[in-house]
C-alpha positions as CSV (number, residue, x, y, z in Angstrom):
1,M,42.4,4.7,-27.9
2,I,39.3,6.8,-27.0
3,A,37.6,5.7,-30.2
4,H,38.4,2.1,-29.4
5,A,37.0,2.4,-25.9
6,W,33.8,4.1,-27.2
7,T,33.3,1.2,-29.7
8,I,33.5,-1.3,-26.8
9,I,31.1,0.7,-24.7
10,T,28.6,1.0,-27.6
11,F,28.9,-2.7,-28.3
12,V,28.3,-3.7,-24.7
13,Y,25.3,-1.3,-24.5
14,A,23.8,-2.7,-27.7
15,I,24.1,-6.2,-26.3
16,G,22.4,-5.1,-23.0
17,V,19.5,-3.5,-25.0
18,L,19.1,-6.6,-27.1
19,F,18.9,-8.8,-23.9
20,A,16.4,-6.3,-22.4
21,I,14.2,-6.5,-25.6
22,D,14.4,-10.3,-25.5
23,H,13.3,-10.3,-21.9
24,I,10.4,-8.0,-22.6
25,L,9.1,-10.0,-25.6
26,R,9.3,-13.3,-23.7
27,T,8.0,-12.4,-20.3
28,R,5.8,-9.3,-20.5
29,R,2.0,-9.7,-20.9
30,D,0.7,-6.2,-20.9
31,P,1.2,-4.7,-24.5
32,R,1.1,-1.2,-23.1
33,G,3.9,-1.9,-20.7
34,M,5.9,-3.7,-23.4
35,M,5.6,-0.8,-25.8
36,S,6.5,1.7,-23.1
37,W,9.7,-0.1,-22.3
38,L,10.7,-0.6,-25.9
39,L,10.2,3.2,-26.5
40,A,12.2,4.0,-23.3
41,L,15.1,1.7,-24.5
42,I,15.1,3.4,-27.9
43,F,14.6,7.1,-27.1
44,L,16.3,7.2,-23.7
45,P,19.8,5.8,-24.5
46,G,21.6,4.7,-21.4
47,L,18.9,5.9,-19.0
48,G,16.3,3.5,-20.5
49,L,18.5,0.5,-19.9
50,V,19.3,1.6,-16.3
51,L,15.6,2.1,-15.5
52,F,14.8,-1.3,-17.0
53,L,17.5,-3.0,-14.9
54,L,16.2,-1.3,-11.7
55,I,12.4,-1.6,-12.1
56,G,11.6,-3.3,-15.4
57,K,13.1,-6.7,-15.1
58,V,10.6,-8.2,-12.7
59,S,11.9,-11.4,-11.4
60,V,9.0,-12.1,-9.2
61,E,8.9,-15.9,-9.7
62,R,12.3,-16.5,-7.9
63,R,11.3,-14.4,-4.9
64,V,7.9,-16.1,-4.7
65,K,9.5,-19.5,-4.6
66,R,11.9,-18.3,-1.9
67,W,9.0,-16.8,0.1
68,S,6.9,-20.1,-0.2
69,K,9.9,-22.2,0.8
70,R,10.4,-20.2,4.0
71,R,6.7,-19.9,4.8
72,R,6.3,-23.7,4.9
73,R,8.4,-23.7,8.1
74,I,5.9,-21.7,10.1
75,S,2.7,-22.4,8.1
76,P,1.4,-25.3,10.3
77,A,1.5,-23.3,13.5
78,L,-0.1,-20.3,11.9
79,T,-2.8,-22.5,10.2
80,D,-3.8,-24.0,13.6
81,R,-4.1,-20.5,15.1
82,R,-6.2,-19.4,12.2
83,K,-8.5,-22.4,12.5
84,T,-9.1,-21.6,16.2
85,L,-9.7,-17.9,15.4
86,D,-12.1,-18.8,12.6
87,E,-14.2,-21.2,14.7
88,A,-14.6,-18.6,17.5
89,H,-15.0,-15.3,15.7
90,D,-16.0,-16.1,12.1
91,A,-18.5,-13.5,10.7
92,L,-19.1,-15.0,7.3
93,D,-22.1,-17.0,8.4
94,L,-23.9,-14.1,10.3
95,D,-27.5,-13.9,9.3
96,D,-27.8,-10.1,9.1
97,L,-25.1,-9.5,6.5
98,E,-26.2,-7.7,3.3
99,P,-25.8,-9.7,0.1
100,N,-23.2,-7.3,-1.4
101,Q,-21.1,-7.6,1.8
102,R,-21.3,-11.3,1.8
103,T,-20.3,-11.4,-1.9
104,L,-17.1,-9.4,-1.2
105,M,-16.3,-11.4,1.9
106,T,-16.6,-14.7,0.1
107,M,-14.5,-13.5,-2.8
108,A,-11.7,-12.2,-0.6
109,S,-11.8,-15.4,1.5
110,N,-11.5,-17.6,-1.6
111,M,-8.7,-15.6,-3.1
112,C,-6.4,-15.2,-0.2
113,D,-7.9,-17.1,2.7
114,A,-8.7,-13.8,4.5
115,L,-10.7,-14.4,7.7
116,V,-13.7,-12.2,8.5
117,T,-14.0,-11.6,12.2
118,T,-16.6,-10.0,14.4
119,G,-16.2,-8.7,17.9
120,N,-13.7,-6.0,17.0
121,E,-13.3,-2.4,18.2
122,V,-12.2,0.0,15.4
123,S,-11.4,3.7,15.5
124,V,-10.7,5.7,12.4
125,D,-8.3,8.6,12.7
126,H,-7.7,11.2,10.0
127,D,-5.4,13.3,12.1
128,A,-1.7,12.3,11.8
129,E,-0.7,13.9,15.1
130,S,-3.5,12.1,17.0
131,S,-2.7,8.8,15.3
132,F,1.0,9.1,16.2
133,L,0.1,10.0,19.8
134,N,-2.2,7.0,20.1
135,M,0.5,4.6,18.8
136,S,3.1,6.1,21.1
137,L,0.8,5.7,24.1
138,A,0.1,2.1,23.2
139,I,3.9,1.4,22.9
140,E,4.5,3.2,26.2
141,A,2.1,0.8,27.9
142,A,3.6,-2.3,26.2
143,E,4.6,-5.2,28.6
144,S,5.5,-8.0,26.2
145,H,6.4,-7.0,22.7
146,V,6.1,-4.2,20.1
147,H,6.2,-5.1,16.4
148,L,6.4,-2.3,13.8
149,E,6.5,-2.6,10.0
150,Y,6.9,0.5,7.8
151,Y,7.9,1.5,4.3
152,I,9.6,4.7,5.4
153,F,11.2,5.5,8.7
154,A,12.9,8.9,8.7
155,D,15.8,10.3,10.7
156,D,14.0,13.5,11.8
157,D,12.2,14.8,14.8
158,T,9.3,12.3,14.4
159,G,11.5,9.4,13.6
160,R,13.9,10.2,16.5
161,A,11.0,10.5,18.9
162,M,9.8,7.0,17.9
163,R,13.3,5.7,18.1
164,D,13.8,7.0,21.6
165,L,10.5,5.4,22.7
166,L,11.5,2.0,21.1
167,V,14.9,2.2,22.8
168,K,13.2,2.9,26.1
169,K,10.9,-0.1,25.9
170,A,13.7,-2.4,24.8
171,Q,15.8,-1.3,27.8
172,Q,12.8,-2.1,30.0
173,G,12.8,-5.7,28.7
174,V,10.1,-5.5,26.1
175,E,10.8,-7.3,22.9
176,V,10.9,-4.7,20.1
177,R,11.1,-5.5,16.4
178,L,11.2,-3.0,13.6
179,L,10.9,-4.2,10.0
180,L,11.6,-1.6,7.3
181,D,11.7,-1.6,3.6
182,E,15.2,-1.3,2.2
183,I,14.3,1.1,-0.6
184,G,11.7,3.2,1.3
185,S,14.1,3.8,4.3
186,W,17.3,4.1,2.3
187,R,18.1,7.4,3.9
188,L,18.3,6.0,7.4
189,G,21.9,6.3,8.5
190,R,24.0,3.6,10.1
191,A,24.3,5.6,13.4
192,F,20.6,5.8,13.7
193,I,20.2,2.0,13.2
194,R,23.1,1.3,15.5
195,S,21.5,3.2,18.3
196,L,18.4,1.0,18.0
197,R,20.3,-2.3,17.9
198,E,22.7,-1.4,20.7
199,A,19.6,-0.8,22.9
200,G,18.2,-4.3,22.0
201,V,15.8,-3.3,19.3
202,K,15.8,-5.9,16.5
203,V,15.9,-4.1,13.2
204,A,15.6,-5.8,9.8
205,F,15.3,-4.6,6.2
206,F,13.0,-6.2,3.7
207,L,14.6,-7.4,0.4
208,P,18.0,-5.5,0.6
209,W,19.2,-3.8,-2.5
210,G,22.6,-4.3,-4.0
211,L,24.7,-4.1,-7.2
212,S,24.7,-7.9,-7.7
213,G,22.4,-9.2,-10.5
214,R,20.2,-10.9,-8.0
215,R,19.5,-7.8,-5.9
216,M,19.9,-4.9,-8.3
217,H,16.2,-4.4,-9.2
218,I,14.0,-2.5,-6.8
219,N,10.6,-4.1,-7.4
220,C,8.5,-6.0,-4.9
221,R,8.7,-3.4,-2.1
222,N,7.1,-3.8,1.3
223,H,4.7,-0.9,1.4
224,R,2.8,-2.0,4.5
225,K,2.4,0.2,7.6
226,I,1.3,-1.8,10.6
227,G,2.0,-1.9,14.3
228,I,1.1,-4.5,17.0
229,V,1.5,-4.1,20.7
230,D,1.3,-7.1,23.1
231,G,-0.9,-8.9,20.5
232,R,-3.8,-6.8,21.9
233,V,-3.9,-3.6,19.9
234,A,-3.0,-3.1,16.2
235,F,-2.5,-0.1,14.0
236,L,-3.1,-0.2,10.2
237,E,-2.1,3.0,8.6
238,S,-1.5,4.9,5.3
239,K,1.2,7.2,6.9
240,N,4.8,6.4,7.4
241,I,7.1,7.6,10.3
242,G,8.4,11.0,9.5
243,D,7.9,14.7,9.9
244,E,6.2,15.2,6.5
245,Y,3.5,12.8,7.4
246,L,2.6,14.8,10.4
247,G,2.5,18.0,8.4
248,R,5.7,19.4,9.8
249,K,7.2,20.3,6.4
250,K,5.8,23.3,4.5
251,K,6.6,22.0,1.0
252,L,3.2,20.2,0.5
253,G,1.4,21.4,3.7
254,P,-0.5,19.2,6.1
255,W,-0.8,15.5,5.1
256,R,-4.2,13.9,5.2
257,D,-4.1,10.2,6.1
258,T,-6.6,7.6,7.2
259,N,-5.3,5.4,10.0
260,L,-7.0,2.6,11.9
261,R,-6.6,1.5,15.6
262,M,-8.1,-1.9,16.3
263,R,-8.7,-4.3,19.2
264,G,-10.2,-7.7,19.2
265,P,-9.8,-10.9,17.1
266,V,-8.6,-8.8,14.1
267,V,-5.3,-8.1,15.9
268,A,-4.2,-11.7,15.4
269,Q,-4.6,-11.4,11.7
270,I,-2.3,-8.4,11.5
271,Q,0.2,-10.1,13.8
272,E,0.2,-13.0,11.4
273,I,1.2,-10.7,8.6
274,F,4.1,-9.3,10.6
275,V,5.2,-12.7,11.7
276,D,5.2,-13.9,8.1
277,D,7.1,-10.9,6.8
278,W,9.6,-11.0,9.7
279,H,10.2,-14.7,9.2
280,F,10.9,-14.2,5.5
281,T,13.3,-11.4,6.2
282,T,15.2,-12.8,9.2
283,G,14.3,-16.5,9.5
284,E,13.1,-16.0,13.1
285,A,9.8,-17.8,13.8
286,L,7.5,-15.9,16.1
287,T,4.8,-18.5,16.7
288,D,4.8,-18.6,20.5
289,N,1.6,-18.1,22.4
290,R,2.8,-14.8,23.8
291,Y,2.6,-13.2,20.4
292,F,-0.9,-14.6,19.9
293,P,-2.8,-14.2,23.2
294,P,-6.4,-15.5,23.2
295,P,-8.6,-12.9,21.4
296,I,-11.0,-10.9,23.5
297,V,-14.2,-9.5,22.1
298,E,-13.8,-5.8,22.2
299,G,-16.7,-4.5,20.1
300,T,-19.1,-5.3,17.4
301,R,-17.2,-4.4,14.2
302,I,-16.8,-6.8,11.4
303,V,-13.3,-6.6,9.8
304,Q,-11.5,-8.5,7.1
305,I,-7.7,-8.1,6.7
306,V,-6.5,-8.6,3.1
307,P,-2.7,-8.9,2.6
308,S,-1.8,-8.6,-1.1
309,G,1.5,-8.9,-3.0
310,P,3.4,-10.8,-5.6
311,D,3.6,-13.8,-3.3
312,G,-0.2,-14.3,-3.4
313,R,-2.9,-14.6,-6.0
314,A,-2.2,-12.2,-8.9
315,H,-4.1,-8.8,-8.9
316,L,-6.0,-9.6,-5.7
317,M,-6.8,-5.9,-4.9
318,Y,-7.4,-5.2,-8.5
319,Q,-10.1,-7.9,-8.7
320,L,-11.7,-6.9,-5.3
321,L,-12.0,-3.3,-6.5
322,F,-13.7,-4.5,-9.8
323,A,-16.1,-6.6,-7.7
324,A,-16.9,-3.6,-5.4
325,M,-17.5,-1.3,-8.4
326,S,-19.7,-3.9,-10.1
327,D,-21.8,-4.4,-6.9
328,S,-22.2,-0.7,-6.1
329,E,-25.7,0.7,-6.3
330,Q,-25.5,4.3,-5.0
331,T,-22.1,5.7,-4.4
332,I,-18.4,5.0,-4.9
333,S,-16.0,7.4,-3.2
334,I,-12.3,7.0,-3.7
335,L,-9.5,8.9,-2.0
336,T,-6.0,8.1,-3.3
337,P,-2.7,10.1,-3.5
338,Y,-1.5,8.3,-6.6
339,F,-4.1,7.6,-9.3
340,V,-2.7,5.8,-12.3
341,P,-5.5,3.6,-13.6
342,D,-5.1,1.3,-16.6
343,P,-7.8,1.1,-19.3
344,A,-9.7,-1.7,-17.5
345,M,-10.0,0.3,-14.3
346,I,-11.1,3.4,-16.2
347,L,-13.8,1.2,-17.9
348,A,-15.0,0.0,-14.5
349,L,-15.4,3.5,-13.2
350,Q,-17.1,4.6,-16.4
351,S,-19.5,1.6,-16.3
352,A,-20.5,2.3,-12.7
353,A,-21.2,6.0,-13.7
354,Y,-23.3,4.9,-16.7
355,R,-25.3,2.6,-14.3
356,G,-26.3,5.7,-12.4
357,V,-23.9,5.2,-9.5
358,K,-22.4,8.5,-8.1
359,V,-18.7,8.0,-8.7
360,R,-16.4,10.5,-7.0
361,L,-12.6,10.7,-7.0
362,L,-10.8,12.9,-4.5
363,L,-7.2,13.4,-5.5
364,P,-4.3,15.8,-4.6
365,S,-3.8,19.0,-6.6
366,R,-0.1,18.8,-5.5
367,S,2.1,15.8,-5.2
368,D,5.5,14.6,-4.2
369,H,5.6,12.6,-7.5
370,Y,4.9,15.0,-10.3
371,I,4.8,12.5,-13.2
372,V,2.3,10.4,-11.3
373,L,0.1,13.4,-10.7
374,W,-0.1,14.1,-14.4
375,A,-0.5,10.4,-15.3
376,G,-3.7,10.6,-13.4
377,R,-4.8,13.9,-14.9
378,A,-4.3,12.4,-18.3
379,T,-7.4,10.2,-17.7
380,Y,-9.6,13.0,-16.4
381,E,-11.3,13.9,-19.7
382,E,-12.6,10.4,-20.5
383,L,-13.8,9.9,-16.9
384,L,-15.5,13.3,-16.8
385,E,-17.3,12.7,-20.1
386,T,-19.1,9.7,-18.5
387,G,-20.2,11.5,-15.4
388,V,-17.5,10.7,-12.9
389,E,-16.9,13.5,-10.5
390,I,-13.3,14.5,-9.8
391,Y,-12.1,16.8,-7.0
392,E,-8.6,18.0,-6.3
393,Y,-7.6,18.6,-2.7
394,G,-5.4,21.7,-2.3
395,A,-5.2,22.2,1.5
396,G,-2.2,19.9,1.8
397,M,-1.1,16.5,0.6
398,M,-3.9,13.9,0.2
399,H,-2.3,10.6,1.3
400,S,-5.3,8.5,2.3
401,K,-6.0,5.3,0.5
402,V,-9.8,4.7,0.9
403,V,-12.6,3.3,-1.1
404,A,-16.2,3.6,0.4
405,V,-19.2,2.0,-1.3
406,D,-22.8,2.8,-0.7
407,Q,-22.0,3.9,2.8
408,R,-22.2,0.2,3.7
409,W,-18.5,-0.8,3.8
410,A,-15.1,0.7,3.2
411,M,-11.6,-0.3,2.3
412,V,-8.7,1.4,4.2
413,G,-5.1,0.5,3.8
414,S,-1.7,1.1,2.2
415,A,-2.5,0.4,-1.4
416,N,-2.5,3.2,-4.0
417,M,-4.7,3.2,-7.1
418,D,-1.9,2.2,-9.4
419,V,-0.3,-0.8,-11.1
420,R,2.7,-1.0,-8.7
421,S,0.4,-1.4,-5.7
422,F,-1.9,-3.8,-7.5
423,R,0.8,-6.1,-8.9
424,L,4.3,-5.5,-7.4
425,N,4.2,-4.2,-3.9
426,F,3.3,-5.9,-0.6
427,E,0.2,-4.1,0.7
428,V,-2.4,-4.6,3.4
429,T,-6.0,-3.5,3.4
430,A,-8.8,-3.6,6.0
431,I,-12.3,-4.0,4.7
432,L,-14.7,-2.6,7.2
433,Y,-18.2,-4.2,6.9
434,D,-19.9,-1.7,9.2
435,N,-22.5,1.0,8.2
436,S,-21.4,3.5,10.9
437,L,-17.7,3.2,10.0
438,A,-18.5,3.5,6.3
439,H,-20.7,6.5,7.0
440,G,-18.0,8.1,9.0
441,V,-15.5,7.7,6.1
442,H,-18.2,9.1,3.8
443,E,-18.6,12.2,6.0
444,E,-14.8,12.7,6.0
445,F,-15.0,12.6,2.2
446,E,-17.7,15.2,2.2
447,A,-15.7,17.4,4.5
448,L,-12.6,17.2,2.3
449,M,-14.7,18.1,-0.7
450,T,-15.4,21.5,0.8
451,Q,-11.7,22.1,0.8
452,S,-11.3,20.9,-2.8
453,K,-11.9,22.2,-6.3
454,R,-14.1,20.3,-8.7
455,V,-12.5,19.6,-12.0
456,T,-14.5,20.4,-15.1
457,L,-14.3,19.4,-18.7
458,K,-13.8,23.0,-19.7
459,Q,-10.7,23.3,-17.5
460,I,-9.2,20.2,-19.2
461,K,-10.0,21.5,-22.7
462,D,-8.4,24.9,-21.7
463,W,-5.1,23.3,-20.6
464,T,-2.0,25.2,-21.9
465,Y,0.4,23.5,-24.3
466,P,2.9,22.6,-21.5
467,Q,0.0,21.0,-19.5
468,Q,-1.1,19.0,-22.5
469,L,2.4,17.9,-23.2
470,A,2.9,16.9,-19.5
471,A,-0.3,14.8,-19.6
472,G,0.8,13.1,-22.8
473,I,4.3,12.2,-21.6
474,A,3.0,11.1,-18.2
475,R,0.3,8.9,-19.8
476,L,2.9,7.3,-22.1
477,A,5.0,6.5,-19.0
478,A,2.0,5.3,-16.9
479,P,2.6,1.5,-17.5
480,L,6.1,1.9,-16.1
481,L,5.0,3.7,-12.9
C-alpha cells in the first residue's frame, strides 16, 4: 500500500515538473532565468516545484487585462484632471532646464505619461522617527480624508500608534482608507484589522493570496509606500510602518531610509496613484473634487512622479536608469538595500566608469535577506575591476532607494535595484529635478560613506571558501530573486 501511494505521488510530481518545464520553455524570455528554474526543478526535488508555483509562474498578462478593464471606468475623469494640471503647472517647456534633465523628463513622459510639475515644496527626511512624526502630525490635522498605501504594516508599537491615530480620525468623521499588500502585511492579525474597520477605517488588501490556482502565486506585489492627507500634502517613502523601520529592533540596528514630504501640484499625481490602486482593489471610484482640490503653488521644486509595474510599459525604471547612466557626466551615486543587477545593468555601470564618471555604490553590510546580500556581493569583483567604488554601510540597515546623478537631479522612491522591482512589483519613484535637493542627497551620501567601509579587490580575492561558495550559490539564484 505504501509503495503504491509513493508511486502515485512520484507520478503526480513528475507530471507537475513536466508542466513547469513546458511553461518555462514557452513563456520565459531570459535565458538565465530559464536555466535557473530548470536547475531548481532538477536539483531541489519538491521544493523547486513549490517555489515555481509561488513565484515562478508569472501570469502577469491576466492581471494586466483585469487592471486595464477596471481602469477604463475611472480613466476619463482622471484624464481630465491630468489635462488641467498639465496646462497650469507643466514644467517640461521651461527655458532654464538642463539638456540632460529635459531628456529624462521627455523619456519618462513618453513611456508612462508622467507629468512634470513645477511649484512644489519638497523636503527630504533621512530620519525615520522624524518622518513618522511629520506624517502623524499631518494626519492629526486632517479634515477631509487620509489615504495610506504600504507594503508592510506591522502589529507592534509603531503600527498600533498609527492604527490608534487612524481610528481617532475616522471617529471624528474623516474618511480614512488603508491599502496594504496581502503578502507584505500577512502577519497582521484579524483582531487588528477588525479594530480599524469597526471604527470606520476602510481597509483593503492588494491581490489577496490563496490556495486556488488563480491566486496561489505571489508575484506582482504592491511595494509602494505613499500617504496623502486632504489632497494637500503627500508622503512618498522607502520605509514601511513598523518598529524595525524606526530602528527600534536591535537585530540590524537603526534603519536608514530616504522619505519625501511634498506639497503643491505633485500631490494630485500621488493621489491619482492611490485612487487607481484603490479602485483596482475595491472597485470604489474616488474621483470627486474633494480628493483633488485645486493645486496651490507651494514652492519652486520641479518633480516628476513615475509609477511603475507590470500594468505599464515593461522595464520602465530599468530603461530610465540606463538613460540616466548614459547621460551622466560626473558622478553616479546609488543607495540601495537590495542590489541584484543583471549583466546589462552591470555593463551600464562599468561603461559609465570607463567614461570617467565617478560611480559609487553604497550598500548594506548586513541584511534581512542573506541570499540577496550575497547575490550583490557576487558582482563586486567585475565592478571593482572597472573602477566602480563600492561601500558597505555597517552602522545599521541601509534601506534607502536613491540614485543621484551629477548633483543635478535625483531619484527617490520604493524600487530596489533588482529584477523583481524592475519587472514584477508595483513601485513609485519621484524624480527631483532640482540642484539643491540633489546636492542635499549627495551630501547625505557623503556622510554615510564616513560610516561605511570601502570594499577592495584584495578583500574579494581573500574571501574564505564558505564566502566564495555563498557568492556562487547566490549568483546562481539571482534570476529567481
